[in-house]
C-alpha positions as protocol buffer text, in pm:
chain_id: "A"
residue {
  index: 1
  type: MET
  ca { x: -3382 y: -2517 z: -1911 }
}
residue {
  index: 2
  type: LYS
  ca { x: -3669 y: -2758 z: -1865 }
}
residue {
  index: 3
  type: TYR
  ca { x: -3593 y: -3072 z: -1664 }
}
residue {
  index: 4
  type: VAL
  ca { x: -3829 y: -3366 z: -1691 }
}
residue {
  index: 5
  type: ARG
  ca { x: -3858 y: -3702 z: -1518 }
}
residue {
  index: 6
  type: PHE
  ca { x: -4012 y: -3970 z: -1734 }
}
residue {
  index: 7
  type: GLU
  ca { x: -4067 y: -4339 z: -1795 }
}
residue {
  index: 8
  type: TYR
  ca { x: -3919 y: -4489 z: -2112 }
}
residue {
  index: 9
  type: ASN
  ca { x: -3920 y: -4861 z: -2183 }
}
residue {
  index: 10
  type: GLY
  ca { x: -4026 y: -4923 z: -1825 }
}
residue {
  index: 11
  type: ILE
  ca { x: -3730 y: -4730 z: -1675 }
}
residue {
  index: 12
  type: CYS
  ca { x: -3743 y: -4398 z: -1490 }
}
residue {
  index: 13
  type: GLN
  ca { x: -3507 y: -4141 z: -1642 }
}
residue {
  index: 14
  type: TYR
  ca { x: -3425 y: -3771 z: -1617 }
}
residue {
  index: 15
  type: GLY
  ca { x: -3378 y: -3545 z: -1914 }
}
residue {
  index: 16
  type: ILE
  ca { x: -3389 y: -3198 z: -2063 }
}
residue {
  index: 17
  type: LEU
  ca { x: -3693 y: -3107 z: -2273 }
}
residue {
  index: 18
  type: LYS
  ca { x: -3636 y: -2887 z: -2578 }
}
residue {
  index: 19
  type: ASN
  ca { x: -3931 y: -2842 z: -2812 }
}
residue {
  index: 20
  type: ASP
  ca { x: -4067 y: -3199 z: -2838 }
}
residue {
  index: 21
  type: THR
  ca { x: -3738 y: -3380 z: -2782 }
}
residue {
  index: 22
  type: ILE
  ca { x: -3593 y: -3508 z: -2454 }
}
residue {
  index: 23
  type: GLN
  ca { x: -3216 y: -3539 z: -2414 }
}
residue {
  index: 24
  type: PHE
  ca { x: -3127 y: -3792 z: -2145 }
}
residue {
  index: 25
  type: LEU
  ca { x: -2921 y: -3701 z: -1838 }
}
residue {
  index: 26
  type: ASN
  ca { x: -2672 y: -3946 z: -1691 }
}
residue {
  index: 27
  type: THR
  ca { x: -2832 y: -3898 z: -1347 }
}
residue {
  index: 28
  type: SER
  ca { x: -3080 y: -3665 z: -1181 }
}
residue {
  index: 29
  type: PRO
  ca { x: -3031 y: -3287 z: -1192 }
}
residue {
  index: 30
  type: PHE
  ca { x: -3021 y: -3294 z: -811 }
}
residue {
  index: 31
  type: ALA
  ca { x: -2706 y: -3506 z: -835 }
}
residue {
  index: 32
  type: GLY
  ca { x: -2543 y: -3289 z: -1101 }
}
residue {
  index: 33
  type: GLY
  ca { x: -2669 y: -3485 z: -1402 }
}
residue {
  index: 34
  type: ILE
  ca { x: -2518 y: -3394 z: -1738 }
}
residue {
  index: 35
  type: PRO
  ca { x: -2662 y: -3453 z: -2088 }
}
residue {
  index: 36
  type: ILE
  ca { x: -2568 y: -3766 z: -2281 }
}
residue {
  index: 37
  type: ASN
  ca { x: -2618 y: -3843 z: -2650 }
}
residue {
  index: 38
  type: THR
  ca { x: -2944 y: -4038 z: -2613 }
}
residue {
  index: 39
  type: LYS
  ca { x: -3257 y: -3853 z: -2726 }
}
residue {
  index: 40
  type: VAL
  ca { x: -3621 y: -3951 z: -2753 }
}
residue {
  index: 41
  type: SER
  ca { x: -3943 y: -3787 z: -2869 }
}
residue {
  index: 42
  type: LEU
  ca { x: -4176 y: -3654 z: -2599 }
}
residue {
  index: 43
  type: SER
  ca { x: -4458 y: -3860 z: -2754 }
}
residue {
  index: 44
  type: GLU
  ca { x: -4268 y: -4183 z: -2677 }
}
residue {
  index: 45
  type: VAL
  ca { x: -4249 y: -4135 z: -2301 }
}
residue {
  index: 46
  type: ARG
  ca { x: -4480 y: -4100 z: -2001 }
}
residue {
  index: 47
  type: LEU
  ca { x: -4404 y: -3792 z: -1799 }
}
residue {
  index: 48
  type: LEU
  ca { x: -4373 y: -3852 z: -1425 }
}
residue {
  index: 49
  type: PRO
  ca { x: -4377 y: -3603 z: -1136 }
}
residue {
  index: 50
  type: PRO
  ca { x: -4060 y: -3402 z: -1209 }
}
residue {
  index: 51
  type: CYS
  ca { x: -3923 y: -3457 z: -858 }
}
residue {
  index: 52
  type: GLN
  ca { x: -3977 y: -3682 z: -556 }
}
residue {
  index: 53
  type: PRO
  ca { x: -4003 y: -3449 z: -256 }
}
residue {
  index: 54
  type: SER
  ca { x: -3942 y: -3570 z: 98 }
}
residue {
  index: 55
  type: LYS
  ca { x: -4193 y: -3300 z: 196 }
}
residue {
  index: 56
  type: ILE
  ca { x: -4417 y: -3037 z: 45 }
}
residue {
  index: 57
  type: VAL
  ca { x: -4427 y: -2718 z: 251 }
}
residue {
  index: 58
  type: ALA
  ca { x: -4731 y: -2516 z: 152 }
}
residue {
  index: 59
  type: VAL
  ca { x: -4815 y: -2151 z: 210 }
}
residue {
  index: 60
  type: GLY
  ca { x: -5177 y: -2106 z: 308 }
}
residue {
  index: 61
  type: LEU
  ca { x: -5224 y: -1742 z: 211 }
}
residue {
  index: 62
  type: ASN
  ca { x: -4993 y: -1561 z: -28 }
}
residue {
  index: 63
  type: TYR
  ca { x: -5221 y: -1356 z: -254 }
}
residue {
  index: 64
  type: ALA
  ca { x: -5417 y: -1063 z: -113 }
}
residue {
  index: 65
  type: ASP
  ca { x: -5716 y: -1137 z: -338 }
}
residue {
  index: 66
  type: HIS
  ca { x: -5739 y: -1495 z: -207 }
}
residue {
  index: 67
  type: ALA
  ca { x: -5731 y: -1373 z: 154 }
}
residue {
  index: 68
  type: GLN
  ca { x: -6019 y: -1139 z: 71 }
}
residue {
  index: 69
  type: GLU
  ca { x: -6206 y: -1420 z: -102 }
}
residue {
  index: 70
  type: MET
  ca { x: -6173 y: -1639 z: 210 }
}
residue {
  index: 71
  type: ASN
  ca { x: -6267 y: -1350 z: 446 }
}
residue {
  index: 72
  type: LEU
  ca { x: -5925 y: -1362 z: 612 }
}
residue {
  index: 73
  type: THR
  ca { x: -5695 y: -1083 z: 724 }
}
residue {
  index: 74
  type: LEU
  ca { x: -5353 y: -1056 z: 559 }
}
residue {
  index: 75
  type: PRO
  ca { x: -5097 y: -1263 z: 750 }
}
residue {
  index: 76
  type: GLU
  ca { x: -4790 y: -1109 z: 914 }
}
residue {
  index: 77
  type: PHE
  ca { x: -4604 y: -1441 z: 873 }
}
residue {
  index: 78
  type: PRO
  ca { x: -4658 y: -1717 z: 614 }
}
residue {
  index: 79
  type: ALA
  ca { x: -4928 y: -1964 z: 717 }
}
residue {
  index: 80
  type: LEU
  ca { x: -4751 y: -2296 z: 665 }
}
residue {
  index: 81
  type: PHE
  ca { x: -4877 y: -2652 z: 640 }
}
residue {
  index: 82
  type: PHE
  ca { x: -4764 y: -2982 z: 491 }
}
residue {
  index: 83
  type: LYS
  ca { x: -4884 y: -3200 z: 209 }
}
residue {
  index: 84
  type: PRO
  ca { x: -4738 y: -3553 z: 228 }
}
residue {
  index: 85
  type: PRO
  ca { x: -4520 y: -3693 z: -50 }
}
residue {
  index: 86
  type: THR
  ca { x: -4776 y: -3973 z: -91 }
}
residue {
  index: 87
  type: ALA
  ca { x: -5013 y: -3710 z: -236 }
}
residue {
  index: 88
  type: VAL
  ca { x: -4785 y: -3648 z: -536 }
}
residue {
  index: 89
  type: ILE
  ca { x: -4896 y: -3745 z: -886 }
}
residue {
  index: 90
  type: GLY
  ca { x: -4776 y: -3630 z: -1227 }
}
residue {
  index: 91
  type: PRO
  ca { x: -4919 y: -3467 z: -1539 }
}
residue {
  index: 92
  type: GLU
  ca { x: -5214 y: -3653 z: -1694 }
}
residue {
  index: 93
  type: ASP
  ca { x: -5253 y: -3864 z: -1377 }
}
residue {
  index: 94
  type: THR
  ca { x: -5592 y: -3898 z: -1209 }
}
residue {
  index: 95
  type: ILE
  ca { x: -5706 y: -3705 z: -902 }
}
residue {
  index: 96
  type: LEU
  ca { x: -5920 y: -3936 z: -688 }
}
residue {
  index: 97
  type: TYR
  ca { x: -6230 y: -3783 z: -529 }
}
residue {
  index: 98
  type: PRO
  ca { x: -6249 y: -3930 z: -175 }
}
residue {
  index: 99
  type: PRO
  ca { x: -6588 y: -4060 z: -57 }
}
residue {
  index: 100
  type: SER
  ca { x: -6550 y: -3876 z: 277 }
}
residue {
  index: 101
  type: SER
  ca { x: -6569 y: -3536 z: 105 }
}
residue {
  index: 102
  type: LYS
  ca { x: -6853 y: -3357 z: -71 }
}
residue {
  index: 103
  type: GLN
  ca { x: -6648 y: -3058 z: -190 }
}
residue {
  index: 104
  type: VAL
  ca { x: -6307 y: -3099 z: -354 }
}
residue {
  index: 105
  type: ASP
  ca { x: -6149 y: -2777 z: -481 }
}
residue {
  index: 106
  type: TYR
  ca { x: -5866 y: -2688 z: -719 }
}
residue {
  index: 107
  type: GLU
  ca { x: -5592 y: -2441 z: -617 }
}
residue {
  index: 108
  type: GLY
  ca { x: -5342 y: -2358 z: -891 }
}
residue {
  index: 109
  type: GLU
  ca { x: -4999 y: -2266 z: -756 }
}
residue {
  index: 110
  type: LEU
  ca { x: -4637 y: -2200 z: -845 }
}
residue {
  index: 111
  type: ALA
  ca { x: -4409 y: -2453 z: -673 }
}
residue {
  index: 112
  type: ILE
  ca { x: -4047 y: -2390 z: -582 }
}
residue {
  index: 113
  type: VAL
  ca { x: -3820 y: -2696 z: -626 }
}
residue {
  index: 114
  type: ILE
  ca { x: -3520 y: -2701 z: -393 }
}
residue {
  index: 115
  type: GLY
  ca { x: -3189 y: -2788 z: -562 }
}
residue {
  index: 116
  type: LYS
  ca { x: -2952 y: -2836 z: -270 }
}
residue {
  index: 117
  type: THR
  ca { x: -2973 y: -2879 z: 106 }
}
residue {
  index: 118
  type: ALA
  ca { x: -3086 y: -2554 z: 268 }
}
residue {
  index: 119
  type: SER
  ca { x: -3070 y: -2485 z: 641 }
}
residue {
  index: 120
  type: SER
  ca { x: -3087 y: -2135 z: 789 }
}
residue {
  index: 121
  type: VAL
  ca { x: -3001 y: -1964 z: 462 }
}
residue {
  index: 122
  type: SER
  ca { x: -3026 y: -1587 z: 431 }
}
residue {
  index: 123
  type: GLU
  ca { x: -3276 y: -1415 z: 206 }
}
residue {
  index: 124
  type: GLU
  ca { x: -2983 y: -1287 z: -2 }
}
residue {
  index: 125
  type: GLN
  ca { x: -2856 y: -1644 z: -57 }
}
residue {
  index: 126
  type: ALA
  ca { x: -3192 y: -1817 z: -88 }
}
residue {
  index: 127
  type: MET
  ca { x: -3222 y: -1815 z: -467 }
}
residue {
  index: 128
  type: ASP
  ca { x: -2895 y: -2013 z: -493 }
}
residue {
  index: 129
  type: TYR
  ca { x: -3070 y: -2309 z: -328 }
}
residue {
  index: 130
  type: ILE
  ca { x: -3349 y: -2331 z: -586 }
}
residue {
  index: 131
  type: LEU
  ca { x: -3322 y: -2567 z: -883 }
}
residue {
  index: 132
  type: GLY
  ca { x: -3632 y: -2431 z: -1055 }
}
residue {
  index: 133
  type: TYR
  ca { x: -4009 y: -2408 z: -1059 }
}
residue {
  index: 134
  type: THR
  ca { x: -4308 y: -2620 z: -1154 }
}
residue {
  index: 135
  type: CYS
  ca { x: -4688 y: -2614 z: -1141 }
}
residue {
  index: 136
  type: LEU
  ca { x: -4880 y: -2761 z: -848 }
}
residue {
  index: 137
  type: ASN
  ca { x: -5250 y: -2811 z: -783 }
}
residue {
  index: 138
  type: ASP
  ca { x: -5311 y: -2790 z: -408 }
}
residue {
  index: 139
  type: VAL
  ca { x: -5622 y: -3008 z: -423 }
}
residue {
  index: 140
  type: THR
  ca { x: -5831 y: -2952 z: -110 }
}
residue {
  index: 141
  type: ALA
  ca { x: -6132 y: -3120 z: 47 }
}
residue {
  index: 142
  type: ARG
  ca { x: -6284 y: -2786 z: 142 }
}
residue {
  index: 143
  type: ASP
  ca { x: -6566 y: -2922 z: 357 }
}
residue {
  index: 144
  type: LEU
  ca { x: -6317 y: -3122 z: 564 }
}
residue {
  index: 145
  type: GLN
  ca { x: -6084 y: -2823 z: 590 }
}
residue {
  index: 146
  type: ASN
  ca { x: -6368 y: -2613 z: 731 }
}
residue {
  index: 147
  type: ARG
  ca { x: -6456 y: -2891 z: 976 }
}
residue {
  index: 148
  type: ASP
  ca { x: -6107 y: -2971 z: 1107 }
}
residue {
  index: 149
  type: VAL
  ca { x: -5875 y: -2761 z: 1323 }
}
residue {
  index: 150
  type: GLN
  ca { x: -5571 y: -2879 z: 1129 }
}
residue {
  index: 151
  type: TRP
  ca { x: -5561 y: -2908 z: 748 }
}
residue {
  index: 152
  type: THR
  ca { x: -5380 y: -3241 z: 726 }
}
residue {
  index: 153
  type: ARG
  ca { x: -5681 y: -3447 z: 626 }
}
residue {
  index: 154
  type: ALA
  ca { x: -5823 y: -3192 z: 380 }
}
residue {
  index: 155
  type: LYS
  ca { x: -5490 y: -3144 z: 202 }
}
residue {
  index: 156
  type: GLY
  ca { x: -5330 y: -3485 z: 240 }
}
residue {
  index: 157
  type: PHE
  ca { x: -5531 y: -3743 z: 48 }
}
residue {
  index: 158
  type: ASN
  ca { x: -5347 y: -3957 z: -205 }
}
residue {
  index: 159
  type: THR
  ca { x: -5340 y: -3778 z: -546 }
}
residue {
  index: 160
  type: PHE
  ca { x: -5401 y: -3434 z: -387 }
}
residue {
  index: 161
  type: ALA
  ca { x: -5065 y: -3290 z: -505 }
}
residue {
  index: 162
  type: PRO
  ca { x: -5034 y: -3303 z: -885 }
}
residue {
  index: 163
  type: ILE
  ca { x: -4704 y: -3148 z: -997 }
}
residue {
  index: 164
  type: GLY
  ca { x: -4538 y: -3090 z: -1333 }
}
residue {
  index: 165
  type: PRO
  ca { x: -4497 y: -3107 z: -1620 }
}
residue {
  index: 166
  type: VAL
  ca { x: -4137 y: -2977 z: -1600 }
}
residue {
  index: 167
  type: ILE
  ca { x: -3894 y: -2801 z: -1369 }
}
residue {
  index: 168
  type: GLU
  ca { x: -3806 y: -2473 z: -1539 }
}
residue {
  index: 169
  type: THR
  ca { x: -3479 y: -2321 z: -1417 }
}
residue {
  index: 170
  type: GLU
  ca { x: -3479 y: -1984 z: -1595 }
}
residue {
  index: 171
  type: LEU
  ca { x: -3765 y: -1775 z: -1460 }
}
residue {
  index: 172
  type: ASN
  ca { x: -3838 y: -1475 z: -1243 }
}
residue {
  index: 173
  type: PRO
  ca { x: -4073 y: -1651 z: -1000 }
}
residue {
  index: 174
  type: ASP
  ca { x: -4211 y: -1324 z: -863 }
}
residue {
  index: 175
  type: HIS
  ca { x: -4354 y: -1209 z: -1196 }
}
residue {
  index: 176
  type: LEU
  ca { x: -4536 y: -1495 z: -1372 }
}
residue {
  index: 177
  type: ALA
  ca { x: -4887 y: -1523 z: -1513 }
}
residue {
  index: 178
  type: ILE
  ca { x: -5083 y: -1808 z: -1354 }
}
residue {
  index: 179
  type: THR
  ca { x: -5412 y: -1952 z: -1482 }
}
residue {
  index: 180
  type: THR
  ca { x: -5634 y: -2238 z: -1371 }
}
residue {
  index: 181
  type: ARG
  ca { x: -5897 y: -2381 z: -1608 }
}
residue {
  index: 182
  type: LEU
  ca { x: -6178 y: -2624 z: -1533 }
}
residue {
  index: 183
  type: ASN
  ca { x: -6313 y: -2802 z: -1841 }
}
residue {
  index: 184
  type: GLY
  ca { x: -6156 y: -2530 z: -2054 }
}
residue {
  index: 185
  type: THR
  ca { x: -6310 y: -2238 z: -1862 }
}
residue {
  index: 186
  type: ILE
  ca { x: -6076 y: -1997 z: -1684 }
}
residue {
  index: 187
  type: LYS
  ca { x: -6139 y: -2000 z: -1308 }
}
residue {
  index: 188
  type: GLN
  ca { x: -5822 y: -1843 z: -1170 }
}
residue {
  index: 189
  type: GLN
  ca { x: -5611 y: -1579 z: -1342 }
}
residue {
  index: 190
  type: SER
  ca { x: -5345 y: -1376 z: -1168 }
}
residue {
  index: 191
  type: ASN
  ca { x: -4972 y: -1305 z: -1150 }
}
residue {
  index: 192
  type: THR
  ca { x: -4714 y: -1397 z: -890 }
}
residue {
  index: 193
  type: LYS
  ca { x: -4620 y: -1028 z: -869 }
}
residue {
  index: 194
  type: HIS
  ca { x: -4913 y: -1015 z: -625 }
}
residue {
  index: 195
  type: PHE
  ca { x: -4737 y: -1245 z: -375 }
}
residue {
  index: 196
  type: ILE
  ca { x: -4759 y: -1124 z: -17 }
}
residue {
  index: 197
  type: PHE
  ca { x: -4435 y: -1310 z: 62 }
}
residue {
  index: 198
  type: LYS
  ca { x: -4178 y: -1328 z: -218 }
}
residue {
  index: 199
  type: THR
  ca { x: -3984 y: -1637 z: -321 }
}
residue {
  index: 200
  type: ALA
  ca { x: -3651 y: -1564 z: -152 }
}
residue {
  index: 201
  type: PHE
  ca { x: -3824 y: -1472 z: 174 }
}
residue {
  index: 202
  type: LEU
  ca { x: -4019 y: -1799 z: 174 }
}
residue {
  index: 203
  type: VAL
  ca { x: -3711 y: -2015 z: 116 }
}
residue {
  index: 204
  type: SER
  ca { x: -3510 y: -1833 z: 380 }
}
residue {
  index: 205
  type: THR
  ca { x: -3789 y: -1830 z: 637 }
}
residue {
  index: 206
  type: ILE
  ca { x: -3880 y: -2195 z: 595 }
}
residue {
  index: 207
  type: SER
  ca { x: -3514 y: -2303 z: 601 }
}
residue {
  index: 208
  type: GLU
  ca { x: -3489 y: -2138 z: 943 }
}
residue {
  index: 209
  type: ILE
  ca { x: -3759 y: -2376 z: 1065 }
}
residue {
  index: 210
  type: MET
  ca { x: -3663 y: -2699 z: 890 }
}
residue {
  index: 211
  type: THR
  ca { x: -3390 y: -2833 z: 664 }
}
residue {
  index: 212
  type: LEU
  ca { x: -3493 y: -2845 z: 300 }
}
residue {
  index: 213
  type: TYR
  ca { x: -3350 y: -3123 z: 85 }
}
residue {
  index: 214
  type: PRO
  ca { x: -3297 y: -3151 z: -291 }
}
residue {
  index: 215
  type: GLY
  ca { x: -3632 y: -3223 z: -456 }
}
residue {
  index: 216
  type: ASP
  ca { x: -3837 y: -3075 z: -172 }
}
residue {
  index: 217
  type: ILE
  ca { x: -4116 y: -2839 z: -272 }
}
residue {
  index: 218
  type: ILE
  ca { x: -4239 y: -2509 z: -135 }
}
residue {
  index: 219
  type: THR
  ca { x: -4573 y: -2430 z: -293 }
}
residue {
  index: 220
  type: THR
  ca { x: -4647 y: -2061 z: -286 }
}
residue {
  index: 221
  type: GLY
  ca { x: -5023 y: -2024 z: -237 }
}
residue {
  index: 222
  type: THR
  ca { x: -5315 y: -1976 z: -471 }
}
residue {
  index: 223
  type: PRO
  ca { x: -5485 y: -1665 z: -611 }
}
residue {
  index: 224
  type: SER
  ca { x: -5857 y: -1592 z: -595 }
}
residue {
  index: 225
  type: GLY
  ca { x: -6111 y: -1795 z: -790 }
}
residue {
  index: 226
  type: ILE
  ca { x: -6090 y: -2128 z: -609 }
}
residue {
  index: 227
  type: GLY
  ca { x: -6384 y: -2358 z: -673 }
}
residue {
  index: 228
  type: SER
  ca { x: -6509 y: -2714 z: -678 }
}
residue {
  index: 229
  type: MET
  ca { x: -6437 y: -3005 z: -909 }
}
residue {
  index: 230
  type: GLN
  ca { x: -6650 y: -3309 z: -984 }
}
residue {
  index: 231
  type: PRO
  ca { x: -6566 y: -3659 z: -1110 }
}
residue {
  index: 232
  type: GLY
  ca { x: -6514 y: -3639 z: -1486 }
}
residue {
  index: 233
  type: ASP
  ca { x: -6383 y: -3281 z: -1478 }
}
residue {
  index: 234
  type: VAL
  ca { x: -6049 y: -3184 z: -1631 }
}
residue {
  index: 235
  type: VAL
  ca { x: -5838 y: -2928 z: -1444 }
}
residue {
  index: 236
  type: GLU
  ca { x: -5538 y: -2742 z: -1589 }
}
residue {
  index: 237
  type: VAL
  ca { x: -5285 y: -2523 z: -1410 }
}
residue {
  index: 238
  type: GLU
  ca { x: -5082 y: -2312 z: -1652 }
}
residue {
  index: 239
  type: ILE
  ca { x: -4788 y: -2096 z: -1550 }
}
residue {
  index: 240
  type: GLU
  ca { x: -4597 y: -1867 z: -1782 }
}
residue {
  index: 241
  type: GLY
  ca { x: -4270 y: -2024 z: -1893 }
}
residue {
  index: 242
  type: ILE
  ca { x: -4342 y: -2364 z: -1737 }
}
residue {
  index: 243
  type: GLY
  ca { x: -4638 y: -2511 z: -1923 }
}
residue {
  index: 244
  type: ILE
  ca { x: -4964 y: -2684 z: -1842 }
}
residue {
  index: 245
  type: LEU
  ca { x: -5031 y: -2935 z: -1565 }
}
residue {
  index: 246
  type: LYS
  ca { x: -5341 y: -3128 z: -1669 }
}
residue {
  index: 247
  type: ASN
  ca { x: -5533 y: -3385 z: -1461 }
}
residue {
  index: 248
  type: THR
  ca { x: -5870 y: -3556 z: -1465 }
}
residue {
  index: 249
  type: ILE
  ca { x: -6089 y: -3613 z: -1158 }
}
residue {
  index: 250
  type: LYS
  ca { x: -6232 y: -3955 z: -1089 }
}
residue {
  index: 251
  type: GLU
  ca { x: -6446 y: -4094 z: -810 }
}
residue {
  index: 252
  type: LYS
  ca { x: -6243 y: -4315 z: -579 }
}
């Protein structure tokens, strides 16, 4: 099932996307929304970020090839950091290139969307707390990341967390093809089967540290092939079974 959040006639709604038709929900899927009779064509709406996270917990290294690319040893524990909810934008929205950076990179990732409050859940129970999965671009000011001790500035600019286009509920998150394209050229191509830390482990481990709320996101790291974007570029993150998250870069 593909959940979407969208604007129709100036009102934010939730629905289920099937082919090119959206069936409205009576409330959000996080509140147990059920389908109602109202339907609308996908072409008549503006897709919004599919959830509104209170926090985005990101995994810094979760593919062995990316660790090698960055000259880093494989971690024994997930390297965690935050992206603020103010960084979130949706499909087709614009990524703003900040004037304080000279190198802004794409990082295509699979994002876990939490479905119900999770605190100290076991690895065996962890999957029960997931609503579904979406695409995320962990946009990074690489020069600032290399300069700073913490990654908050490099990862936290407004528009640096595009997510979407849907939340897909019926996937095996640990075996999905993932591709990032820049201006139509493939830059990243891998599969989540190469995760260092699997989905259930991440949810369980992070829930031991902090309470996760419905709509929160855990983004699972990026494969090798990261690179820079420039104003005017178009970046696409495509994940098997979910779809394509497409954004354009613009100078701020």
